[in-house]
C-alpha positions in Angstrom: 0.5 -40.0 -13.6 4.1 -39.0 -12.6 4.8 -35.4 -11.7 7.1 -33.6 -14.1 10.2 -31.9 -12.7 13.5 -30.3 -13.7 14.8 -28.2 -10.8 15.3 -28.8 -7.1 13.2 -25.9 -5.9 9.5 -26.5 -6.3 6.7 -24.0 -5.8 2.9 -24.8 -5.7 0.8 -21.7 -6.1 -2.7 -21.1 -4.6 -5.4 -19.2 -6.4 -5.3 -16.3 -4.1 -1.7 -15.6 -5.0 -2.7 -15.2 -8.7 -5.7 -13.0 -7.8 -3.3 -10.8 -5.8 -0.6 -10.7 -8.6 -1.4 -12.0 -12.1 2.2 -12.4 -12.9 3.2 -14.2 -9.7 4.5 -17.2 -11.7 7.3 -15.1 -13.0 8.5 -14.0 -9.5 10.2 -17.2 -8.5 13.8 -17.7 -9.9 15.1 -21.1 -10.9 12.2 -23.1 -9.7 9.6 -25.6 -10.9 6.3 -23.7 -10.5 3.2 -25.9 -10.3 -0.4 -24.6 -11.0 -2.9 -27.3 -10.0 -5.8 -27.5 -12.4 -8.2 -26.7 -9.6 -6.5 -23.2 -9.5 -7.4 -22.8 -13.2 -11.0 -23.7 -12.4 -11.1 -21.2 -9.6 -9.5 -18.5 -11.8 -12.2 -19.2 -14.4 -14.9 -18.3 -11.9 -13.3 -14.9 -11.2 -12.8 -13.8 -14.8 -16.1 -11.9 -15.0 -15.5 -10.0 -11.8 -15.4 -6.3 -12.4 -12.9 -5.6 -9.6 -9.2 -6.2 -9.1 -9.7 -10.0 -8.8 -11.3 -10.1 -12.2 -8.6 -8.0 -13.9 -5.9 -10.3 -12.5 -7.8 -13.4 -13.4 -8.1 -12.3 -17.0 -4.5 -11.1 -17.2 -3.3 -14.4 -15.9 -5.4 -16.4 -18.3 -4.1 -14.4 -21.3 -0.5 -14.9 -20.1 -1.0 -18.6 -19.7 -2.6 -18.8 -23.2 0.5 -17.2 -24.7 2.8 -19.6 -22.8 0.6 -22.5 -24.1 1.7 -21.7 -27.6 5.4 -22.2 -26.7 5.0 -25.8 -25.4 2.9 -28.3 -23.4 1.8 -26.9 -20.1 1.5 -30.4 -18.6 5.1 -31.2 -19.5 6.5 -27.8 -18.6 7.1 -24.4 -20.3 10.3 -22.5 -19.7 10.0 -18.9 -18.3 12.9 -17.1 -19.8 13.1 -14.1 -17.4 13.0 -16.1 -14.1 14.8 -19.2 -15.5 12.0 -21.3 -14.1 9.6 -23.9 -15.5 5.8 -23.7 -15.3 3.6 -26.8 -15.1 -0.2 -27.0 -15.0 -0.7 -30.2 -13.0 -3.9 -32.2 -13.3 -2.8 -35.0 -10.8 -4.7 -34.4 -7.6 -3.0 -36.9 -5.3 -4.9 -36.5 -2.0 -4.4 -40.1 -0.6 -2.1 -38.7 2.1 -4.8 -36.5 3.6 -7.3 -37.8 6.2 -10.8 -38.9 4.9 -12.6 -35.9 6.5 -10.7 -33.6 4.1 -13.2 -33.2 1.2 -11.4 -34.1 -2.0 -13.7 -31.9 -4.0 -12.5 -28.8 -2.2 -9.9 -26.8 -4.2 -7.7 -26.0 -1.1 -7.4 -29.7 -0.3 -6.5 -30.7 -3.8 -3.8 -27.9 -3.9 -2.5 -29.2 -0.6 -2.5 -32.7 -2.0 -0.4 -31.6 -4.9 2.2 -30.0 -2.6 2.2 -33.2 -0.4 2.6 -35.4 -3.4 5.6 -33.3 -4.6 7.1 -33.4 -1.2 7.0 -37.1 -1.0 8.0 -37.7 -4.6 11.1 -35.5 -4.5 12.7 -35.9 -1.1 15.9 -34.2 -2.2 14.1 -31.1 -3.4 12.7 -28.1 -1.5 8.9 -27.9 -1.9 7.0 -24.7 -0.9 3.2 -24.1 -0.9 2.7 -20.4 -1.5 -0.7 -19.1 -0.4 -2.2 -16.1 1.2 -4.7 -18.4 3.0 -3.6 -18.6 6.6 -5.6 -21.7 7.3 -4.2 -23.5 4.3 -0.7 -22.7 5.6 -1.6 -24.1 9.0 -2.9 -27.3 7.4 0.2 -27.6 5.3 2.4 -27.3 8.3 0.5 -30.1 10.1 1.3 -32.4 7.2 5.0 -31.4 7.0 4.8 -29.3 3.9 6.6 -26.0 3.9 4.1 -23.1 3.4 4.6 -19.4 3.2 2.8 -16.2 2.3 3.3 -14.6 -1.0 5.6 -11.6 -0.6 7.8 -11.2 -3.7 9.2 -7.9 -2.5 10.0 -9.0 1.0 8.9 -5.7 2.4 8.6 -5.9 6.2 6.3 -3.3 7.7 8.4 -3.4 10.9 11.4 -2.4 8.9 9.6 0.0 6.6 11.3 3.3 5.9 10.0 5.9 8.4 11.2 9.0 6.6 12.7 10.4 9.8 16.2 10.1 11.2 17.8 11.4 14.4 21.5 12.2 14.5 23.7 13.6 17.2 25.8 16.7 16.3 28.1 19.2 18.0 26.3 22.2 19.6 28.1 24.6 17.3 26.6 22.9 14.2 23.1 23.3 15.5 23.8 27.0 16.1 25.2 27.3 12.6 22.1 25.7 11.2 19.9 28.3 12.8 22.2 31.1 11.6 22.9 29.9 8.1 19.5 28.1 7.5 21.5 25.2 6.2 23.8 22.4 7.5 26.1 20.4 5.3 26.0 16.7 6.2 29.2 14.7 6.6 29.8 11.5 4.7 28.7 9.3 7.6 25.5 11.3 8.0 24.2 11.1 4.4 20.5 10.4 4.1 17.8 9.9 1.5 16.4 12.9 -0.4 13.6 14.6 1.5 14.3 12.5 4.6 13.5 14.4 7.8 16.1 14.9 10.4 16.2 15.7 14.1 19.5 17.3 15.1 20.3 16.5 18.7 22.9 18.0 21.0 24.4 15.0 22.9 25.4 17.3 25.8 22.1 19.2 26.0 18.8 17.4 25.2 17.0 20.8 25.0 19.3 22.0 22.3 18.0 20.6 19.0 16.8 21.4 15.5 14.6 19.9 12.8 14.9 20.0 9.0 14.8 18.2 5.7 17.6 16.6 3.7 18.2 18.2 0.3 21.3 17.6 -1.8 23.3 16.3 1.2 22.3 19.3 3.3 19.7 19.9 6.0 17.4 22.9 5.3 14.6 24.3 7.5 11.0 23.1 7.2 8.3 25.1 5.4 6.6 26.9 8.3 3.7 29.1 7.4 3.3 32.2 9.6 -0.5 31.5 9.9 -2.5 28.3 10.4 -3.4 26.2 7.5 -7.2 26.3 7.5 -7.1 26.4 11.3 -4.5 23.6 11.6 -1.3 24.0 13.5 1.2 21.1 13.8 1.0 19.8 17.4 4.2 17.7 17.3 7.4 17.2 15.4 5.9 14.5 13.2 3.1 16.7 12.1 5.6 19.5 11.3 7.3 17.1 9.0 4.0 16.0 7.4 2.9 19.6 6.7 6.3 20.4 5.2 6.0 17.7 2.5 2.3 18.4 2.0 3.0 22.1 1.3 6.2 21.5 -0.7 5.6 22.1 -4.4 8.8 20.3 -5.3 7.4 17.0 -3.9 4.9 15.3 -6.2 4.3 12.2 -4.1 3.7 12.1 -0.4 2.9 9.1 1.8 1.7 9.4 5.4 1.4 6.3 7.6 0.1 6.4 11.1 -2.4 5.0 13.5 -5.9 6.5 14.0 -5.9 10.0 15.4 -2.4 11.1 14.2 -3.9 13.7 11.9 -3.0 12.2 8.5 -6.2 12.8 6.6 -7.1 16.1 8.3 -3.6 17.6 7.5 -3.7 16.3 4.0 -7.1 17.9 3.3 -6.2 21.1 5.0 -3.0 21.4 2.9 -4.9 20.5 -0.2 -7.5 23.2 0.4 -4.7 25.7 1.1 -2.8 24.9 -2.1 -6.0 24.8 -4.2 -8.1 27.7 -2.9 -5.7 30.0 -1.2 -2.6 29.7 -3.4 -4.3 28.6 -6.6 -1.4 26.1 -7.2 -3.8 23.4 -8.3 -7.1 23.5 -10.2 -9.0 21.1 -7.9 -8.7 19.1 -4.7 -9.7 15.5 -5.4 -10.2 13.2 -2.3 -10.8 9.5 -2.8 -10.8 6.3 -0.9 -11.4 2.6 -1.6 -14.7 1.1 -0.6 -14.3 -1.6 2.1 -16.8 -2.1 4.9 -15.7 -2.4 8.6 -17.4 -5.6 9.9 -20.6 -6.9 8.3 -21.8 -5.1 5.2 -25.3 -3.6 5.3 -26.2 -4.9 1.9 -27.4 -2.9 -1.1 -28.0 0.8 -0.3 -31.0 2.7 -1.8 -30.8 5.7 -4.1 -28.6 6.9 -7.0 -24.9 6.5 -7.2 -24.2 9.6 -5.1 -26.6 8.5 -2.3 -25.1 5.0 -2.3 -21.6 6.4 -1.9 -22.4 8.9 0.8 -21.8 6.5 3.7 -18.4 5.5 2.4 -17.3 9.1 1.7 -18.8 10.5 4.9 -15.4 10.4 6.8 -13.9 12.7 4.2 -16.9 15.1 4.4 -16.5 15.2 8.1 -12.9 16.4 7.8 -13.8 18.9 5.2 -16.7 20.3 7.2 -14.5 20.5 10.3 -12.0 22.6 8.4 -14.8 24.8 7.0 -16.0 25.7 10.5 -17.9 24.4 13.5 -21.2 26.1 12.6 -24.2 24.7 10.7 -23.1 26.5 7.5 -20.0 24.3 7.1 -21.8 21.7 5.0 -23.2 24.3 2.7 -19.8 25.8 2.1 -18.3 22.4 1.3 -21.2 21.7 -1.1 -20.6 25.0 -2.8 -16.9 24.1 -3.4 -18.1 20.8 -4.9 -20.6 22.7 -7.2 -17.9 25.1 -8.3 -15.6 22.1 -9.3 -12.9 23.1 -6.8 -13.5 20.0 -4.6 -14.3 16.5 -5.7 -14.9 13.6 -3.3 -15.3 10.2 -5.0 -14.5 6.5 -4.7 -11.5 5.0 -6.4 -13.8 2.7 -8.5 -13.9 5.3 -11.3 -10.2 6.3 -11.5 -9.0 3.7 -14.0 -8.4 5.1 -17.5 -8.4 8.7 -16.4 -5.7 11.3 -16.7 -5.6 13.7 -13.7 -3.6 16.9 -14.4 -3.1 19.9 -12.1 -4.9 18.4 -9.1 -4.1 17.8 -5.5 -5.1 14.1 -5.2 -5.5 12.5 -1.7 -6.1 8.8 -1.5 -7.3 8.0 2.0 -7.3 4.5 3.6 -4.7 3.5 1.0 -3.5 0.6 3.1 -6.4 -1.4 1.6 -4.9 -1.2 -1.9 -2.7 -3.8 -3.6 0.6 -2.7 -5.2 -1.1 -3.0 -8.6 -3.9 -0.7 -7.6 -1.4 1.8 -6.2 0.4 1.8 -9.5 -2.8 2.3 -11.4 -3.6 5.3 -9.3 -0.2 7.0 -9.4 0.1 6.5 -13.2 -3.1 8.5 -13.6 -1.2 11.6 -12.5 -0.9 14.2 -15.2 1.3 17.3 -15.4 1.3 19.3 -12.2 -0.5 16.8 -10.1 0.4 16.0 -6.5 -0.6 12.6 -5.0 -0.9 12.0 -1.2 -1.4 8.5 0.2 -2.6 8.2 3.8 -3.3 5.1 5.7 -2.8 2.9 8.8 -1.2 -0.5 8.0 -2.7 -2.0 11.2 -6.3 -1.3 10.0 -6.5 -3.3 6.8 -10.0 -4.5 5.6 -8.9 -6.1 2.3 -8.8 -9.9 2.8 -6.0 -10.2 0.2 -3.7 -7.6 1.7 -1.7 -7.4 4.9 0.8 -4.9 6.4 3.7 -6.4 4.6 2.3 -6.5 1.0 -0.1 -3.5 1.2 0.3 -1.2 -1.7 1.0 1.6 0.8 3.9 -0.2 2.3 5.1 -1.2 -1.2 5.0 2.4 -2.5 6.8 3.8 0.6 9.8 1.5 -0.1 9.8 2.0 -3.9 9.7 5.8 -3.7 12.3 6.1 -0.9 15.1 8.4 -1.9 13.5 9.9 -5.0 13.8 13.7 -5.0 10.1 14.2 -5.9 8.8 12.0 -3.1 8.6 12.2 0.7 7.3 10.0 3.5 6.5 10.5 7.2 5.4 7.9 9.7 3.3 9.4 12.5 3.3 7.8 15.9 1.7 10.3 18.3 -2.1 10.6 18.3 -3.6 14.0 18.7 -7.4 13.4 18.1 -8.2 13.1 21.9 -6.8 11.6 25.0 -9.4 8.8 24.7 -8.6 8.0 21.1 -4.9 7.9 21.8 -5.4 5.5 24.8 -7.6 3.3 22.7 -5.2 3.2 19.8 -2.4 2.1 22.2 -4.1 -0.4 24.4 -7.0 -2.0 22.4 
């Protein structure tokens, strides 16, 4: 059976791309997009899954079913928005692969389709798009161009840091301290709520820090007393506390390696705004459930007992802020009983509306862009959402530092007046933790 074609750019999609983004077929402009029938078979096995994979599998199937009514999938269906053509291909041409490659394995049939296209249309560009590293390696061996799925082309290395350093004249720094404001020049304009370090080029000890608002730099929020025993230990933590305590900022993202204080500062600020100021009705702290290393299997007990091991890092931070004595756990439990503090997994957030709450999502680097959207769209009136995470500690097999929902949201919210972001670099947990984070 001959392979149908219309355009010179040809894309073959792997199953894991669709499980990551149900509408991935619409993200390639002016291309022939091929879905091997083995991908449809694999998608069918995921449709009963209760997690993100299952939701994406069902959404993809519904979308394909709608397209099926507009034409024959085997001959090609036109995708109006992307100006592309979609084909569901049943021709598994694997004769170009070595005999030790099992022809019944879906990955090999997908690779065979890409190889057949590459040989049939020598004047076209053929790309195998997959999140499977080993499949990309195999494709490269056989001369097929393979790439990861990254529709937004967000590079973690180039990600917005939320902080900018500029050199200014000494008198402008003095004016900033006197007037509590500094108007930026046209060549100094920055994003809304971007943090700035004003440096005197002639004197490195003469400097100032602030936040950009309406093309001006204003001082940070600096409480006279500690926030639940927490003081900022470096400039980055000063920036982080400023956005965590700022009532005009509804969305905060904090990215940094282990030990930079992301979660502890977020919980301390949440307790302060909820219990001390009464700005929010409740502090809600949540995190996705992903094991580090081998899972220990099914845990005994009721739902609360099963979730305790996953939520324990959050309890540790709360109890640390409550005090070092043995009564700290009791005080934390009392807040939970009063409804002022809630610690729960993200599993139950879909479909909820969350008004007037300080919501912290810890370990958010493990979430996909779709999951991040699901969480943020739960925010009701008066709710503040804080995402914390380390993009170098990702446990989700379908996510990496470039396409993590955390990286995605940082770039998408950049420059909006109700959002702020800080990348923290300096560890403050302990000298040992800082050394380990840097050298291991």
